[in-house]
C-alpha positions as CSV (number, residue, x, y, z in Angstrom):
1,M,21.9,31.6,35.4
2,P,18.4,30.5,33.5
3,G,19.3,28.6,30.0
4,K,21.8,26.3,31.7
5,Y,19.6,23.5,30.9
6,R,18.7,21.4,28.3
7,F,15.6,20.6,26.9
8,S,14.5,17.7,25.2
9,F,10.9,15.6,23.9
10,G,10.1,12.8,22.2
11,P,8.9,12.8,18.2
12,W,5.3,11.4,19.7
13,N,4.7,15.0,21.4
14,I,4.2,16.3,17.4
15,H,1.2,14.8,17.0
16,E,-2.2,14.3,14.8
17,G,-4.4,14.8,17.7
18,G,-6.3,11.6,17.6
19,D,-8.1,10.7,20.8
20,P,-10.1,7.6,22.0
21,F,-13.3,9.4,21.1
22,G,-12.4,10.9,17.6
23,P,-10.0,10.2,14.6
24,T,-6.8,12.5,13.7
25,V,-7.3,16.2,13.4
26,R,-3.5,17.0,11.6
27,N,-1.6,15.1,8.8
28,S,1.8,13.2,10.4
29,I,5.1,14.6,9.6
30,E,7.7,12.9,8.4
31,F,10.4,12.1,11.1
32,G,13.1,13.4,9.5
33,K,11.0,16.5,9.2
34,K,10.0,16.4,12.9
35,L,14.0,16.3,13.6
36,K,14.5,19.6,11.9
37,I,12.1,21.2,14.4
38,F,13.9,20.4,17.6
39,K,16.6,23.3,17.5
40,E,14.4,25.4,16.0
41,L,12.4,25.3,19.2
42,G,15.1,25.6,21.4
43,F,15.5,22.0,22.6
44,E,18.9,19.9,22.1
45,G,17.6,16.0,22.8
46,V,15.5,13.6,21.7
47,Q,13.5,11.1,23.1
48,F,13.1,7.4,21.4
49,H,10.9,4.6,21.8
50,D,12.7,1.6,20.3
51,D,10.4,1.6,17.5
52,D,10.6,4.9,16.9
53,A,14.1,5.2,15.7
54,V,13.4,1.2,14.1
55,P,10.0,0.6,13.2
56,D,8.8,-2.4,12.5
57,M,12.3,-3.8,14.5
58,D,10.7,-7.6,15.8
59,N,10.6,-8.5,12.0
60,L,14.1,-7.3,11.4
61,S,17.8,-9.1,11.7
62,F,20.2,-7.6,14.7
63,V,22.4,-6.1,12.2
64,A,19.3,-4.6,10.5
65,I,18.1,-3.2,13.8
66,V,21.4,-1.5,14.3
67,K,22.1,-0.4,10.5
68,K,19.0,1.5,10.8
69,A,19.8,2.6,14.4
70,K,22.9,4.3,12.7
71,E,21.5,5.9,10.2
72,V,19.5,7.4,13.1
73,H,22.0,8.5,14.7
74,S,23.8,10.5,11.6
75,M,20.6,12.4,11.2
76,L,20.6,13.2,15.0
77,E,24.7,14.6,14.5
78,G,23.2,16.5,11.2
79,E,20.8,18.4,13.1
80,G,23.1,19.3,16.1
81,L,20.8,16.9,18.3
82,S,21.4,13.8,20.5
83,A,19.2,11.2,21.8
84,E,18.4,10.9,25.8
85,F,16.9,7.8,26.4
86,V,15.2,4.8,24.3
87,A,12.3,2.9,26.1
88,P,11.0,-0.3,25.1
89,R,7.5,-0.4,23.7
90,L,6.5,-3.1,25.0
91,W,2.4,-2.8,25.5
92,E,1.6,-2.6,21.5
93,N,2.4,-5.7,20.4
94,E,-0.2,-9.2,20.4
95,H,2.5,-10.6,22.9
96,T,1.8,-8.7,25.6
97,I,-1.3,-8.2,26.0
98,D,-1.2,-9.9,29.5
99,G,2.0,-7.8,30.2
100,A,5.0,-8.3,29.6
101,Y,7.5,-8.6,31.8
102,T,4.9,-9.7,34.6
103,S,2.5,-11.8,31.8
104,N,1.3,-15.4,33.6
105,D,2.5,-16.3,29.8
106,P,6.7,-17.3,29.4
107,A,6.6,-16.7,26.0
108,A,5.3,-13.0,26.1
109,R,7.9,-12.9,29.2
110,Q,10.3,-13.7,27.1
111,Y,9.8,-11.4,24.1
112,A,10.0,-8.5,26.6
113,K,13.2,-9.8,27.5
114,D,14.5,-10.0,24.2
115,R,13.1,-7.0,22.8
116,S,14.3,-4.8,25.9
117,R,17.9,-6.3,24.5
118,R,17.1,-4.7,21.3
119,T,16.4,-1.5,22.9
120,I,19.9,-1.6,24.4
121,D,21.5,-2.1,20.7
122,I,19.5,0.8,19.4
123,A,20.5,3.2,22.3
124,N,24.1,1.8,22.1
125,A,23.8,2.9,17.8
126,L,22.1,6.1,18.9
127,D,24.9,6.6,21.5
128,T,23.1,7.3,24.7
129,K,23.4,4.7,27.8
130,L,19.7,5.3,28.9
131,V,16.7,3.3,29.0
132,V,13.5,4.2,29.9
133,L,10.6,1.0,31.8
134,W,7.3,2.4,31.6
135,L,5.7,-0.4,32.8
136,A,2.5,0.2,31.2
137,R,0.9,-3.0,31.3
138,E,2.8,-4.6,34.1
139,G,-0.4,-4.7,36.6
140,T,-3.9,-5.8,36.5
141,Y,-7.3,-5.9,35.9
142,I,-8.5,-7.7,38.6
143,R,-6.3,-8.5,41.9
144,E,-6.8,-12.5,41.5
145,A,-5.3,-13.0,37.6
146,K,-1.8,-12.3,39.0
147,D,0.2,-12.7,41.7
148,S,2.0,-9.3,42.9
149,R,5.2,-10.4,44.9
150,L,6.0,-12.9,41.9
151,A,5.3,-9.9,39.3
152,V,7.9,-7.7,41.7
153,E,10.5,-10.7,41.1
154,R,9.7,-10.9,37.5
155,I,10.0,-7.4,36.6
156,V,13.2,-7.3,38.5
157,E,14.6,-10.2,36.5
158,A,14.0,-8.7,33.7
159,I,15.9,-5.7,34.6
160,N,18.6,-7.9,36.1
161,D,19.2,-9.3,32.1
162,M,18.9,-5.6,31.0
163,L,21.9,-4.8,33.4
164,A,24.2,-8.3,32.6
165,Y,23.5,-7.6,28.9
166,N,25.2,-4.2,28.7
167,A,27.8,-3.1,31.4
168,E,27.1,0.8,31.2
169,I,23.1,1.1,30.6
170,E,21.3,2.6,33.2
171,I,18.0,2.1,33.7
172,A,14.8,4.5,34.8
173,I,11.8,3.4,35.7
174,E,8.4,5.3,35.0
175,P,6.3,5.2,37.5
176,K,2.4,5.2,37.3
177,P,-0.3,4.4,39.3
178,N,-3.0,3.6,36.3
179,E,-3.5,3.1,33.0
180,P,-3.8,1.3,30.4
181,M,-4.1,-0.7,33.9
182,D,-6.3,-0.8,36.0
183,Q,-3.8,-1.0,39.0
184,A,0.3,-1.1,38.2
185,Y,2.8,-2.9,40.3
186,I,5.2,0.1,40.7
187,P,2.5,3.1,41.1
188,T,5.1,5.7,42.5
189,T,9.0,6.9,43.1
190,G,9.3,5.0,46.0
191,H,7.8,1.8,44.5
192,A,10.9,2.7,42.1
193,I,13.4,2.9,44.1
194,A,13.0,-0.2,46.1
195,V,12.7,-2.4,43.3
196,S,16.1,-0.5,42.3
197,Y,17.7,-2.0,45.2
198,L,16.5,-5.6,44.6
199,T,18.3,-5.3,41.2
200,S,22.2,-6.4,40.8
201,D,23.4,-3.5,40.2
202,P,21.3,-0.6,42.6
203,D,23.4,2.3,41.6
204,R,22.5,2.0,37.6
205,V,18.5,2.2,38.1
206,G,16.7,4.9,38.9
207,V,13.9,7.1,37.8
208,N,12.0,8.7,35.2
209,I,9.3,11.0,36.9
210,E,6.6,12.5,35.5
211,S,5.0,15.7,36.7
212,A,1.1,14.1,35.3
213,H,1.8,10.5,37.0
214,A,2.7,11.2,40.3
215,I,-0.3,13.8,40.5
216,L,-2.4,10.9,39.0
217,A,-1.3,9.0,42.4
218,G,-2.4,11.7,44.4
219,L,1.2,12.9,45.0
220,D,2.8,16.4,44.6
221,P,5.5,15.9,41.5
222,S,7.9,18.1,43.5
223,D,7.9,16.1,46.7
224,E,8.9,12.9,44.8
225,M,11.6,14.4,42.9
226,G,13.2,15.7,46.5
227,F,12.2,11.7,47.7
228,A,14.5,10.5,44.2
229,L,17.0,13.4,44.9
230,A,17.8,12.5,48.4
231,Y,18.9,8.6,46.8
232,D,20.3,10.2,44.1
233,K,18.4,8.3,41.5
234,L,16.7,11.2,39.5
235,F,17.9,10.4,36.0
236,T,15.4,11.9,34.1
237,V,12.0,13.9,34.1
238,H,9.0,14.4,32.6
239,L,7.2,17.7,32.6
240,N,3.7,18.2,32.3
241,D,0.7,19.2,34.0
242,Q,-2.3,17.2,35.1
243,N,-5.9,18.5,35.8
244,G,-7.5,16.4,38.6
245,L,-7.3,12.8,39.1
246,K,-8.4,11.4,36.0
247,F,-7.1,10.3,32.8
248,D,-3.3,11.2,31.7
249,E,-3.7,14.4,30.0
250,D,-0.2,15.5,29.7
251,K,-0.9,19.3,29.6
252,S,1.5,21.6,29.0
253,F,4.1,22.4,31.8
254,G,2.5,24.7,34.6
255,S,-0.5,25.6,32.2
256,V,-2.6,23.9,35.0
257,D,-0.9,24.8,38.2
258,L,2.0,27.6,38.0
259,R,2.5,26.5,41.4
260,R,3.2,23.5,41.6
261,A,5.2,23.7,38.4
262,F,7.1,26.4,40.2
263,N,7.7,24.1,43.2
264,Q,9.1,21.7,40.4
265,V,11.6,24.0,39.2
266,R,12.7,25.2,42.3
267,I,13.7,21.8,43.9
268,L,15.6,21.3,40.2
269,D,17.5,24.3,40.6
270,Q,17.9,24.2,44.0
271,Y,19.7,20.5,43.7
272,D,21.7,21.2,40.6
273,Y,19.6,19.2,38.3
274,G,21.2,19.0,34.8
275,T,24.8,19.6,36.1
276,S,25.5,16.3,35.5
277,G,24.0,15.8,32.1
278,E,20.1,15.1,32.8
279,F,17.9,16.4,30.2
280,V,14.5,18.5,31.2
281,G,12.1,16.7,29.2
282,L,9.1,17.3,28.1
283,D,5.7,15.0,27.7
284,V,3.1,16.8,26.4
285,K,0.7,16.9,24.1
286,A,-0.9,19.1,21.7
287,M,-4.5,20.5,22.4
288,R,-6.8,18.9,19.5
289,T,-8.0,22.1,18.5
290,Q,-4.9,23.5,17.4
291,K,-4.6,23.9,14.0
292,P,-1.3,22.2,11.9
293,D,0.7,25.4,11.8
294,V,0.8,26.3,15.8
295,A,0.7,22.9,16.8
296,T,3.9,22.8,18.9
297,K,3.3,25.9,20.7
298,H,2.8,23.3,23.6
299,L,6.5,22.5,23.1
300,S,7.7,26.4,23.0
301,N,5.3,27.2,25.6
302,S,6.3,25.0,28.2
303,R,10.1,25.3,28.0
304,E,9.3,28.8,27.9
305,I,7.6,28.5,31.1
306,F,10.7,26.5,32.6
307,L,12.6,29.1,32.3
308,E,10.4,31.9,33.7
309,L,9.8,30.0,36.6
310,V,13.8,29.6,37.0
311,K,14.2,33.2,36.8
312,L,11.2,33.5,39.5
313,V,12.9,30.8,42.0
314,Q,16.5,32.3,41.4
315,K,15.0,35.7,42.6
316,L,13.3,35.0,45.4
317,D,14.4,36.6,48.4
318,K,15.8,33.5,50.4
319,I,16.6,35.4,53.2
320,K,12.8,36.5,54.1
321,V,11.9,32.8,53.1
322,E,14.2,31.6,55.5
323,K,13.1,34.1,58.2
324,L,9.6,33.1,58.2
325,I,10.3,30.0,58.6
326,A,12.3,30.5,61.6
327,E,9.4,32.1,63.3
328,R,6.8,29.6,61.8
329,D,5.0,32.0,59.8
330,Y,3.6,29.9,57.3
331,E,0.5,32.3,56.4
332,E,3.1,35.2,55.9
333,L,5.1,32.9,53.9
334,D,2.3,31.4,51.8
335,L,1.3,35.1,50.6
336,L,5.3,35.8,50.4
337,I,5.4,33.0,47.5
338,I,1.6,34.0,46.1
339,N,2.8,37.6,45.4
340,H,6.0,36.2,44.2
341,L,4.3,34.3,41.5
342,M,2.0,37.3,40.4
343,G,4.8,39.4,40.2
344,K,4.5,41.3,43.2
């Protein structure tokens, strides 16, 4: 029944509304106040970048980083929340202008490895075993700037370093074809899963599939999810929506293509996603036009749409669907699905 799912989002999803073309339009909300909003909206999990939990971590000692992360863990417990994952923010530091794990500069690559280890320390303190890798700057602006084979080998080397650093950590690669780089080295789910089999412990390396990233690659998110499920590597999801092949919009789930959203929910529900503790993660942005007192509707709306689609998925006449498939009457099946989405 609907309601068995646990939902998460990151504190960056409650934001000030600035974009590359204009300034912020809403005031910042202090981290502790954001945590109180999670439960109010029906969420149980918090997604973290490493410096969401420990700001200015590059200037702190190992002891100070762990101490601060444990303080955040206490805050989570006080609000009845848990950390879903921690992700190293490797794309904003001056060392990573030319990439992190794939930089041509050995010092930059070492910085990325060291920071990834500190991310694992933070994850341990927050009591989560999942690390998400969005390989933001692991790509090129021009082909000749980097060796693509060497780049993949360096990504594998960095993942192996993390796996060796902690024997329990699991790593979910979050593929994306472009932005901020012109071309990314690990653009799709298939690439991420292939990389997992090059690592020292493939069972601990899977994927985080983001709806918009799949769409930006010209692929269907539900098919990407099915591919990952076939390999038992769908460690988490970032649900949102996307209006075409352009910049990453992170629109509310189902707000552009309800049928596409329906099929994502359908594949997840059909294969019991969540029964092993996985969260339904959201990565959605409020419209810049939202006033501060209604600037969390993108989160509650996305959760509500997901749960309503679960109901629709579970009410779908599976016998009729199977009959139409057997008869190869896909036009009638097409109409059946459309009518079902329209409540007929």
